[in-house]
PDB file of N, CA, C and O in Angstrom:
ATOM      1  N   MET A   1       0.562  10.109  -5.786  1.00  0.00           N
ATOM      2  CA  MET A   1       0.666   9.808  -4.182  1.00  0.00           C
ATOM      3  C   MET A   1      -0.089  11.763  -4.334  1.00  0.00           C
ATOM      4  O   MET A   1      -1.172  11.824  -4.916  1.00  0.00           O
ATOM      5  N   MET A   2       0.240  12.509  -4.055  1.00  0.00           N
ATOM      6  CA  MET A   2       0.483  13.564  -3.945  1.00  0.00           C
ATOM      7  C   MET A   2      -0.913  14.407  -4.800  1.00  0.00           C
ATOM      8  O   MET A   2      -1.807  15.002  -4.200  1.00  0.00           O
ATOM      9  N   ILE A   3      -0.801  14.257  -6.459  1.00  0.00           N
ATOM     10  CA  ILE A   3      -1.821  14.732  -6.773  1.00  0.00           C
ATOM     11  C   ILE A   3      -3.896  13.914  -6.848  1.00  0.00           C
ATOM     12  O   ILE A   3      -5.021  14.234  -7.232  1.00  0.00           O
ATOM     13  N   LEU A   4      -3.222  12.871  -6.235  1.00  0.00           N
ATOM     14  CA  LEU A   4      -4.217  11.984  -5.892  1.00  0.00           C
ATOM     15  C   LEU A   4      -5.349  12.132  -4.409  1.00  0.00           C
ATOM     16  O   LEU A   4      -6.554  11.950  -4.239  1.00  0.00           O
ATOM     17  N   GLN A   5      -3.927  12.656  -3.324  1.00  0.00           N
ATOM     18  CA  GLN A   5      -4.597  12.772  -2.037  1.00  0.00           C
ATOM     19  C   GLN A   5      -4.950  14.260  -2.154  1.00  0.00           C
ATOM     20  O   GLN A   5      -6.055  14.608  -1.738  1.00  0.00           O
ATOM     21  N   ALA A   6      -4.019  15.282  -2.742  1.00  0.00           N
ATOM     22  CA  ALA A   6      -4.393  16.684  -2.438  1.00  0.00           C
ATOM     23  C   ALA A   6      -5.424  16.842  -3.538  1.00  0.00           C
ATOM     24  O   ALA A   6      -5.585  18.063  -3.531  1.00  0.00           O
ATOM     25  N   ASN A   7      -6.449  16.219  -4.750  1.00  0.00           N
ATOM     26  CA  ASN A   7      -7.596  17.015  -4.270  1.00  0.00           C
ATOM     27  C   ASN A   7      -9.052  16.046  -3.730  1.00  0.00           C
ATOM     28  O   ASN A   7     -10.001  15.524  -4.315  1.00  0.00           O
ATOM     29  N   GLY A   8      -8.606  16.159  -2.321  1.00  0.00           N
ATOM     30  CA  GLY A   8      -9.792  15.868  -1.953  1.00  0.00           C
ATOM     31  C   GLY A   8      -9.036  16.291  -0.599  1.00  0.00           C
ATOM     32  O   GLY A   8      -7.810  16.398  -0.633  1.00  0.00           O
ATOM     33  N   LYS A   9     -10.119  16.666   1.234  1.00  0.00           N
ATOM     34  CA  LYS A   9      -8.707  16.681   1.679  1.00  0.00           C
ATOM     35  C   LYS A   9      -7.657  15.989   2.510  1.00  0.00           C
ATOM     36  O   LYS A   9      -7.895  14.797   2.706  1.00  0.00           O
ATOM     37  N   TYR A  10      -6.985  16.277   2.833  1.00  0.00           N
ATOM     38  CA  TYR A  10      -5.631  15.341   3.131  1.00  0.00           C
ATOM     39  C   TYR A  10      -5.202  15.607   4.023  1.00  0.00           C
ATOM     40  O   TYR A  10      -5.260  16.753   4.467  1.00  0.00           O
ATOM     41  N   SER A  11      -4.530  14.490   4.686  1.00  0.00           N
ATOM     42  CA  SER A  11      -4.506  14.301   6.534  1.00  0.00           C
ATOM     43  C   SER A  11      -2.843  14.659   5.876  1.00  0.00           C
ATOM     44  O   SER A  11      -2.544  14.905   4.707  1.00  0.00           O
ATOM     45  N   ARG A  12      -2.003  14.585   7.017  1.00  0.00           N
ATOM     46  CA  ARG A  12      -0.751  15.039   7.374  1.00  0.00           C
ATOM     47  C   ARG A  12      -0.257  14.421   6.754  1.00  0.00           C
ATOM     48  O   ARG A  12       0.087  14.985   5.715  1.00  0.00           O
ATOM     49  N   GLY A  13       0.183  12.773   6.872  1.00  0.00           N
ATOM     50  CA  GLY A  13       0.521  12.377   6.172  1.00  0.00           C
ATOM     51  C   GLY A  13       1.082  12.234   4.186  1.00  0.00           C
ATOM     52  O   GLY A  13       1.705  11.615   3.324  1.00  0.00           O
ATOM     53  N   LEU A  14       0.453  13.070   4.444  1.00  0.00           N
ATOM     54  CA  LEU A  14       0.341  13.423   2.336  1.00  0.00           C
ATOM     55  C   LEU A  14       1.683  12.696   2.375  1.00  0.00           C
ATOM     56  O   LEU A  14       1.812  11.475   2.292  1.00  0.00           O
ATOM     57  N   PHE A  15       3.152  14.026   2.577  1.00  0.00           N
ATOM     58  CA  PHE A  15       3.937  13.882   2.252  1.00  0.00           C
ATOM     59  C   PHE A  15       5.277  12.710   2.863  1.00  0.00           C
ATOM     60  O   PHE A  15       6.450  12.645   2.496  1.00  0.00           O
ATOM     61  N   ILE A  16       4.370  11.699   4.144  1.00  0.00           N
ATOM     62  CA  ILE A  16       5.806  10.804   4.342  1.00  0.00           C
ATOM     63  C   ILE A  16       5.366   9.598   3.091  1.00  0.00           C
ATOM     64  O   ILE A  16       6.317   8.989   2.600  1.00  0.00           O
ATOM     65  N   ASP A  17       3.418   9.124   2.386  1.00  0.00           N
ATOM     66  CA  ASP A  17       2.909   8.549   2.040  1.00  0.00           C
ATOM     67  C   ASP A  17       3.226   8.887  -0.037  1.00  0.00           C
ATOM     68  O   ASP A  17       3.138   7.923  -0.797  1.00  0.00           O
ATOM     69  N   SER A  18       3.495  10.020  -0.482  1.00  0.00           N
ATOM     70  CA  SER A  18       5.058  10.621  -1.353  1.00  0.00           C
ATOM     71  C   SER A  18       5.652   9.757  -1.271  1.00  0.00           C
ATOM     72  O   SER A  18       5.540   8.713  -1.915  1.00  0.00           O
ATOM     73  N   LEU A  19       6.762  10.147  -0.076  1.00  0.00           N
ATOM     74  CA  LEU A  19       7.761   9.305  -0.249  1.00  0.00           C
ATOM     75  C   LEU A  19       7.844   8.138   0.066  1.00  0.00           C
ATOM     76  O   LEU A  19       8.940   7.681  -0.260  1.00  0.00           O
ATOM     77  N   HIS A  20       7.173   7.396   0.572  1.00  0.00           N
ATOM     78  CA  HIS A  20       6.889   5.470   0.642  1.00  0.00           C
ATOM     79  C   HIS A  20       7.127   5.065  -0.390  1.00  0.00           C
ATOM     80  O   HIS A  20       8.003   4.229  -0.614  1.00  0.00           O
ATOM     81  N   SER A  21       5.958   5.883  -1.720  1.00  0.00           N
ATOM     82  CA  SER A  21       5.522   5.745  -2.189  1.00  0.00           C
ATOM     83  C   SER A  21       6.368   5.366  -3.436  1.00  0.00           C
ATOM     84  O   SER A  21       5.986   4.741  -4.425  1.00  0.00           O
ATOM     85  N   VAL A  22       7.575   5.866  -3.184  1.00  0.00           N
ATOM     86  CA  VAL A  22       9.429   5.719  -4.005  1.00  0.00           C
ATOM     87  C   VAL A  22       9.366   4.613  -3.646  1.00  0.00           C
ATOM     88  O   VAL A  22       9.324   4.110  -4.769  1.00  0.00           O
ATOM     89  N   TYR A  23       9.293   3.216  -2.537  1.00  0.00           N
ATOM     90  CA  TYR A  23       9.501   1.813  -3.059  1.00  0.00           C
ATOM     91  C   TYR A  23       9.086   1.162  -3.629  1.00  0.00           C
ATOM     92  O   TYR A  23       9.718   0.114  -3.503  1.00  0.00           O
ATOM     93  N   PHE A  24       8.140   1.029  -4.437  1.00  0.00           N
ATOM     94  CA  PHE A  24       7.648   0.252  -4.729  1.00  0.00           C
ATOM     95  C   PHE A  24       8.280  -0.470  -6.011  1.00  0.00           C
ATOM     96  O   PHE A  24       8.184  -1.684  -6.192  1.00  0.00           O
ATOM     97  N   THR A  25       8.839   0.275  -6.751  1.00  0.00           N
ATOM     98  CA  THR A  25       9.205  -0.223  -8.279  1.00  0.00           C
ATOM     99  C   THR A  25      11.185  -1.032  -7.023  1.00  0.00           C
ATOM    100  O   THR A  25      12.207  -1.565  -7.455  1.00  0.00           O
ATOM    101  N   TYR A  26      10.941  -0.825  -6.171  1.00  0.00           N
ATOM    102  CA  TYR A  26      12.607  -1.396  -5.485  1.00  0.00           C
ATOM    103  C   TYR A  26      12.316  -3.096  -4.791  1.00  0.00           C
ATOM    104  O   TYR A  26      13.133  -4.017  -4.809  1.00  0.00           O
ATOM    105  N   VAL A  27      10.769  -3.133  -4.153  1.00  0.00           N
ATOM    106  CA  VAL A  27      10.486  -4.468  -3.119  1.00  0.00           C
ATOM    107  C   VAL A  27       9.121  -4.879  -4.632  1.00  0.00           C
ATOM    108  O   VAL A  27       8.567  -4.435  -5.638  1.00  0.00           O
ATOM    109  N   ASP A  28       9.281  -6.216  -3.568  1.00  0.00           N
ATOM    110  CA  ASP A  28       8.441  -7.315  -4.461  1.00  0.00           C
ATOM    111  C   ASP A  28       6.747  -7.733  -3.406  1.00  0.00           C
ATOM    112  O   ASP A  28       5.842  -8.452  -3.830  1.00  0.00           O
ATOM    113  N   LYS A  29       6.762  -7.244  -2.450  1.00  0.00           N
ATOM    114  CA  LYS A  29       5.323  -6.453  -1.612  1.00  0.00           C
ATOM    115  C   LYS A  29       5.594  -5.667  -0.698  1.00  0.00           C
ATOM    116  O   LYS A  29       6.555  -5.608   0.069  1.00  0.00           O
ATOM    117  N   TYR A  30       4.118  -4.673  -0.889  1.00  0.00           N
ATOM    118  CA  TYR A  30       4.728  -3.225   0.480  1.00  0.00           C
ATOM    119  C   TYR A  30       3.042  -3.333   1.032  1.00  0.00           C
ATOM    120  O   TYR A  30       1.993  -2.982   0.492  1.00  0.00           O
ATOM    121  N   PHE A  31       3.281  -3.860   2.101  1.00  0.00           N
ATOM    122  CA  PHE A  31       2.077  -4.093   2.981  1.00  0.00           C
ATOM    123  C   PHE A  31       1.752  -3.027   3.870  1.00  0.00           C
ATOM    124  O   PHE A  31       2.398  -2.391   4.702  1.00  0.00           O
ATOM    125  N   THR A  32       0.443  -3.004   3.419  1.00  0.00           N
ATOM    126  CA  THR A  32       0.403  -1.272   4.930  1.00  0.00           C
ATOM    127  C   THR A  32      -1.683  -1.457   5.450  1.00  0.00           C
ATOM    128  O   THR A  32      -2.621  -2.213   5.198  1.00  0.00           O
ATOM    129  N   SER A  33      -1.509  -0.675   5.959  1.00  0.00           N
ATOM    130  CA  SER A  33      -2.790  -0.667   6.747  1.00  0.00           C
ATOM    131  C   SER A  33      -3.245   0.350   6.382  1.00  0.00           C
ATOM    132  O   SER A  33      -4.001   0.769   7.258  1.00  0.00           O
ATOM    133  N   ASP A  34      -3.182   1.299   5.161  1.00  0.00           N
ATOM    134  CA  ASP A  34      -3.236   3.126   4.765  1.00  0.00           C
ATOM    135  C   ASP A  34      -4.383   2.770   3.497  1.00  0.00           C
ATOM    136  O   ASP A  34      -4.136   1.921   2.641  1.00  0.00           O
ATOM    137  N   ASP A  35      -5.571   3.505   3.528  1.00  0.00           N
ATOM    138  CA  ASP A  35      -6.300   2.896   2.667  1.00  0.00           C
ATOM    139  C   ASP A  35      -6.059   4.141   1.813  1.00  0.00           C
ATOM    140  O   ASP A  35      -6.895   4.387   0.944  1.00  0.00           O
ATOM    141  N   HIS A  36      -5.183   4.819   1.938  1.00  0.00           N
ATOM    142  CA  HIS A  36      -4.652   5.721   1.213  1.00  0.00           C
ATOM    143  C   HIS A  36      -4.028   4.990  -0.173  1.00  0.00           C
ATOM    144  O   HIS A  36      -4.322   5.329  -1.319  1.00  0.00           O
ATOM    145  N   PHE A  37      -3.112   3.922   0.194  1.00  0.00           N
ATOM    146  CA  PHE A  37      -2.372   3.292  -0.256  1.00  0.00           C
ATOM    147  C   PHE A  37      -2.994   2.078  -1.927  1.00  0.00           C
ATOM    148  O   PHE A  37      -2.521   1.714  -3.004  1.00  0.00           O
ATOM    149  N   ILE A  38      -4.246   1.904  -1.147  1.00  0.00           N
ATOM    150  CA  ILE A  38      -5.694   1.276  -1.797  1.00  0.00           C
ATOM    151  C   ILE A  38      -6.452   2.219  -2.735  1.00  0.00           C
ATOM    152  O   ILE A  38      -6.486   2.071  -3.956  1.00  0.00           O
ATOM    153  N   GLU A  39      -6.973   3.064  -2.152  1.00  0.00           N
ATOM    154  CA  GLU A  39      -6.840   3.334  -3.104  1.00  0.00           C
ATOM    155  C   GLU A  39      -6.469   3.916  -4.244  1.00  0.00           C
ATOM    156  O   GLU A  39      -7.210   4.093  -5.211  1.00  0.00           O
ATOM    157  N   PHE A  40      -4.744   4.381  -4.122  1.00  0.00           N
ATOM    158  CA  PHE A  40      -3.638   5.096  -5.204  1.00  0.00           C
ATOM    159  C   PHE A  40      -3.594   3.480  -5.514  1.00  0.00           C
ATOM    160  O   PHE A  40      -4.076   3.781  -6.607  1.00  0.00           O
ATOM    161  N   LYS A  41      -3.506   2.470  -5.560  1.00  0.00           N
ATOM    162  CA  LYS A  41      -3.186   1.469  -6.738  1.00  0.00           C
ATOM    163  C   LYS A  41      -4.796   0.938  -7.575  1.00  0.00           C
ATOM    164  O   LYS A  41      -4.754  -0.022  -8.344  1.00  0.00           O
ATOM    165  N   ASN A  42      -5.815   1.499  -7.376  1.00  0.00           N
ATOM    166  CA  ASN A  42      -7.348   1.395  -7.897  1.00  0.00           C
ATOM    167  C   ASN A  42      -7.860   1.730  -8.928  1.00  0.00           C
ATOM    168  O   ASN A  42      -8.663   1.332  -9.772  1.00  0.00           O
ATOM    169  N   LYS A  43      -6.782   3.134  -8.521  1.00  0.00           N
ATOM    170  CA  LYS A  43      -7.208   4.500  -9.172  1.00  0.00           C
ATOM    171  C   LYS A  43      -5.988   4.965 -10.858  1.00  0.00           C
ATOM    172  O   LYS A  43      -6.267   5.703 -11.803  1.00  0.00           O
ATOM    173  N   VAL A  44      -4.296   3.910 -10.515  1.00  0.00           N
ATOM    174  CA  VAL A  44      -3.579   4.451 -11.112  1.00  0.00           C
ATOM    175  C   VAL A  44      -3.117   3.222 -11.603  1.00  0.00           C
ATOM    176  O   VAL A  44      -2.485   2.405 -10.933  1.00  0.00           O
ATOM    177  N   THR A  45      -3.516   3.066 -13.072  1.00  0.00           N
ATOM    178  CA  THR A  45      -3.058   1.791 -13.997  1.00  0.00           C
ATOM    179  C   THR A  45      -1.143   1.885 -13.895  1.00  0.00           C
ATOM    180  O   THR A  45      -0.463   2.760 -14.433  1.00  0.00           O
ATOM    181  N   ASP A  46      -0.760   1.036 -13.283  1.00  0.00           N
ATOM    182  CA  ASP A  46       0.982   0.582 -12.885  1.00  0.00           C
ATOM    183  C   ASP A  46       1.519  -0.485 -12.162  1.00  0.00           C
ATOM    184  O   ASP A  46       1.438  -0.734 -10.959  1.00  0.00           O
ATOM    185  N   PRO A  47       2.294  -1.308 -13.416  1.00  0.00           N
ATOM    186  CA  PRO A  47       2.273  -2.964 -12.918  1.00  0.00           C
ATOM    187  C   PRO A  47       2.970  -3.044 -11.447  1.00  0.00           C
ATOM    188  O   PRO A  47       2.916  -4.069 -10.767  1.00  0.00           O
ATOM    189  N   ASN A  48       3.712  -1.708 -10.979  1.00  0.00           N
ATOM    190  CA  ASN A  48       4.798  -1.814  -9.762  1.00  0.00           C
ATOM    191  C   ASN A  48       3.471  -2.043  -8.682  1.00  0.00           C
ATOM    192  O   ASN A  48       3.568  -2.755  -7.682  1.00  0.00           O
ATOM    193  N   LEU A  49       1.470  -0.867  -9.301  1.00  0.00           N
ATOM    194  CA  LEU A  49       0.993  -1.033  -7.654  1.00  0.00           C
ATOM    195  C   LEU A  49       0.723  -2.053  -7.289  1.00  0.00           C
ATOM    196  O   LEU A  49       0.511  -2.368  -6.118  1.00  0.00           O
ATOM    197  N   LEU A  50       0.669  -3.029  -8.634  1.00  0.00           N
ATOM    198  CA  LEU A  50      -0.018  -4.467  -7.389  1.00  0.00           C
ATOM    199  C   LEU A  50       1.085  -4.719  -6.566  1.00  0.00           C
ATOM    200  O   LEU A  50       1.028  -5.873  -6.141  1.00  0.00           O
ATOM    201  N   LYS A  51       1.993  -4.151  -6.199  1.00  0.00           N
ATOM    202  CA  LYS A  51       2.635  -5.122  -5.300  1.00  0.00           C
ATOM    203  C   LYS A  51       2.287  -4.855  -3.916  1.00  0.00           C
ATOM    204  O   LYS A  51       3.056  -5.179  -3.011  1.00  0.00           O
ATOM    205  N   ILE A  52       0.607  -3.994  -3.585  1.00  0.00           N
ATOM    206  CA  ILE A  52       0.761  -2.926  -2.398  1.00  0.00           C
ATOM    207  C   ILE A  52      -0.820  -4.013  -2.006  1.00  0.00           C
ATOM    208  O   ILE A  52      -1.970  -4.137  -2.426  1.00  0.00           O
ATOM    209  N   VAL A  53       0.085  -4.608  -0.943  1.00  0.00           N
ATOM    210  CA  VAL A  53      -1.071  -5.287  -0.472  1.00  0.00           C
ATOM    211  C   VAL A  53      -1.153  -4.601   1.478  1.00  0.00           C
ATOM    212  O   VAL A  53      -0.238  -4.278   2.236  1.00  0.00           O
ATOM    213  N   HIS A  54      -2.785  -4.624   1.690  1.00  0.00           N
ATOM    214  CA  HIS A  54      -4.234  -4.191   2.612  1.00  0.00           C
ATOM    215  C   HIS A  54      -3.395  -5.352   3.917  1.00  0.00           C
ATOM    216  O   HIS A  54      -2.985  -6.464   3.588  1.00  0.00           O
ATOM    217  N   THR A  55      -3.316  -4.994   4.870  1.00  0.00           N
ATOM    218  CA  THR A  55      -2.799  -6.099   5.584  1.00  0.00           C
ATOM    219  C   THR A  55      -3.935  -6.762   5.629  1.00  0.00           C
ATOM    220  O   THR A  55      -3.796  -7.984   5.583  1.00  0.00           O
ATOM    221  N   ASN A  56      -5.595  -6.152   5.745  1.00  0.00           N
ATOM    222  CA  ASN A  56      -7.158  -6.512   5.493  1.00  0.00           C
ATOM    223  C   ASN A  56      -6.936  -8.386   5.133  1.00  0.00           C
ATOM    224  O   ASN A  56      -7.259  -9.442   5.677  1.00  0.00           O
ATOM    225  N   GLU A  57      -6.144  -7.923   3.816  1.00  0.00           N
ATOM    226  CA  GLU A  57      -6.336  -9.278   2.803  1.00  0.00           C
ATOM    227  C   GLU A  57      -5.253  -9.964   3.107  1.00  0.00           C
ATOM    228  O   GLU A  57      -4.996 -10.858   2.301  1.00  0.00           O
ATOM    229  N   VAL A  58      -4.453  -9.836   4.094  1.00  0.00           N
ATOM    230  CA  VAL A  58      -3.305 -10.868   4.615  1.00  0.00           C
ATOM    231  C   VAL A  58      -4.304 -11.623   5.475  1.00  0.00           C
ATOM    232  O   VAL A  58      -5.383 -11.178   5.867  1.00  0.00           O
ATOM    233  N   ARG A  59      -3.531 -13.464   5.839  1.00  0.00           N
ATOM    234  CA  ARG A  59      -4.020 -14.058   6.502  1.00  0.00           C
ATOM    235  C   ARG A  59      -3.026 -15.123   6.690  1.00  0.00           C
ATOM    236  O   ARG A  59      -2.736 -15.972   5.846  1.00  0.00           O
ATOM    237  N   LEU A  60      -2.404 -14.977   8.167  1.00  0.00           N
ATOM    238  CA  LEU A  60      -2.065 -15.636   8.474  1.00  0.00           C
ATOM    239  C   LEU A  60      -2.368 -17.083   8.834  1.00  0.00           C
ATOM    240  O   LEU A  60      -3.063 -17.281   9.831  1.00  0.00           O
ATOM    241  N   VAL A  61      -1.905 -18.148   8.102  1.00  0.00           N
ATOM    242  CA  VAL A  61      -1.573 -19.312   9.416  1.00  0.00           C
ATOM    243  C   VAL A  61      -0.281 -19.974  10.390  1.00  0.00           C
ATOM    244  O   VAL A  61       0.682 -19.403  10.902  1.00  0.00           O
ATOM    245  N   THR A  62      -0.526 -20.822  10.401  1.00  0.00           N
ATOM    246  CA  THR A  62       0.307 -21.685  11.740  1.00  0.00           C
ATOM    247  C   THR A  62       0.308 -22.557  11.112  1.00  0.00           C
ATOM    248  O   THR A  62      -0.587 -22.819  10.309  1.00  0.00           O
ATOM    249  N   PRO A  63       1.480 -23.350  11.345  1.00  0.00           N
ATOM    250  CA  PRO A  63       1.264 -24.873  11.113  1.00  0.00           C
ATOM    251  C   PRO A  63       1.271 -25.398  11.514  1.00  0.00           C
ATOM    252  O   PRO A  63       2.371 -25.461  12.064  1.00  0.00           O
ATOM    253  N   ILE A  64       0.452 -26.387  11.891  1.00  0.00           N
ATOM    254  CA  ILE A  64       0.393 -28.075  12.743  1.00  0.00           C
ATOM    255  C   ILE A  64       1.416 -28.489  12.542  1.00  0.00           C
ATOM    256  O   ILE A  64       1.783 -28.573  11.370  1.00  0.00           O
ATOM    257  N   ILE A  65       2.070 -28.808  13.347  1.00  0.00           N
ATOM    258  CA  ILE A  65       3.197 -29.647  13.717  1.00  0.00           C
ATOM    259  C   ILE A  65       3.067 -30.637  14.880  1.00  0.00           C
ATOM    260  O   ILE A  65       3.023 -30.339  16.074  1.00  0.00           O
ATOM    261  N   SER A  66       3.013 -31.817  14.362  1.00  0.00           N
ATOM    262  CA  SER A  66       2.483 -33.389  15.430  1.00  0.00           C
ATOM    263  C   SER A  66       3.164 -33.957  15.817  1.00  0.00           C
ATOM    264  O   SER A  66       3.748 -34.483  14.869  1.00  0.00           O
ATOM    265  N   SER A  67       3.732 -34.402  17.067  1.00  0.00           N
ATOM    266  CA  SER A  67       4.670 -34.332  17.555  1.00  0.00           C
ATOM    267  C   SER A  67       4.886 -36.089  17.685  1.00  0.00           C
ATOM    268  O   SER A  67       5.897 -36.549  18.216  1.00  0.00           O
TER     269      SER A  67
END
């Protein structure tokens, strides 16, 4: 994550993003609204990165309950 973001102009969150990337091994899904994680997922081939889900990809459905 650090190398990917350091190639261009990077934000203050570079260090924090790098620390958060350690979670991928330990979680089933990692929901984020940070585009850096999606770029990371697309550029690096690692099965753990398939766990990253952008919030734009999530569709919340309310169940219909009839009474």
